[in-house]
N, C-alpha and C positions, 0 to 999 in steps of 0.2 A: 532578100526581098520578102520571102515568105514569113520570116520572123517579124518584119515591120508590119505586114498585113495582119498577122495574128495580134500584135500589140495594138494596132488600130482598132480591131474588132473588140478586143478586151476593154479598151478605154471608152469606146463609144456605146457599148451595150449595157453598161450599168451593172450593179450588183443586186441580185434578188435571190430568193430561195430557189434551189435547184429544181428543175422539172423532174418528173418521174424518170425520163430517159437518163438524165444526169445521175440520179440516185442509183438507177439500175446499173449503169456503167461503173460507177464507183464501187458498188457491191461486187461486181465481177472482177474488178482490179484487186479488191481486198482479198478475194478468194483465189486469185491467180488462175482464173478459168478462161484460158485463151479461146477455147472452142465456142463457148457461149458469147464471149466478147466479140468474136468475129461476126456474129449474127448482126451486129450493129454497124459493121463496116460497109462502106460503099463498094462497088465492084473494084475500084482502084483506090488505094489508100496511100497518102503521103506519110510514110512511117520513118521516124528517126529513133534509133536505138543506140545509145552510147556513142554518139557522134556520126554514125553512119545513116545518112538520109537518102531515101530512094522512094520511087513510086512502085508499089507492089500490088499484085492482085490480092483479093480477099484471102485466098488460100495461102499464098506466100506470107502475107502479114500474120495470119494465124500461126503458121509454123514458127516464124521468128519470135512472136510473143510467147509461144509455148516453150521455146528454147530459153528465152529470158527468164520466165517464171520458174523453169526447171533449175536453172543456175542460181536464181535469186528468189527462193520461196518466200511468199508474203508473210510478214508479221503484222503489218497494218498499212492502211491507206487512209489518209485524212484529206478530204476534199476541202481546200481552203478558200477558193474563189470559184464562183460559178454564175452562170446566167441562165435564164429560162424564158427569154423573150421568144414566143412562138413564131413571130414574123421575121426574126432576124437569125443570124448564125448564133448558136449557143456554144458555150465552152465550159471547160472545167480545168482547174489547176490544183494539184495536190501533192502531198509528200507520201511516197511509198517507202516503207522500211522493210528490209528483208530480215530473215532469221539471224543473220550475222550482224545486224544493226547498221548495215550500209544504207544510206539515204539517197533516194532518187526523186527528182522532180518529174512529175508526169502531167502533161496537158493534152487535152483532146478538143477538137473543133468539130461541131455537129452542124450539118446543113440539112435543110428540108428539101426533099426532092418529091414533088407531087404531094401526097398526103403522108409520106413517111420521112423520118429523120435518120440520117446516116452519119457515121464518123467519117470525115474527109481527111482529117489530119490527126496523128497520134504521135506523141514524142515522150521518150524516156531518156533523161540525162542525169548524171550524178549531181546531187545537190551540193552546192558550194557553201 
């Protein structure tokens, strides 16, 4: 169900240049910086890493991403699709390549809470 919601948001939000937050998040993924990336997480994050999906606290999600980046050091991250509509949910979809040339599809969903935007959903899956 969450996948259908994500696809609906992607299809209805349109494609436009990434906002600063999207570019910031992409840069942190590129550098494999789980600590700084977690600063953008909401208090609870729907995190999927290699098929394991769970709702985690910000601290737990940071540790899981730190472990992923440790096992899969970044070579590159190319943000392929993104939105920057400040009144709607924002998203980013890209390809992460580790130093062993394994490819992963990463997507993140950002929602605005009050005056701040937070990552609500983050997913890393092998790219097919």
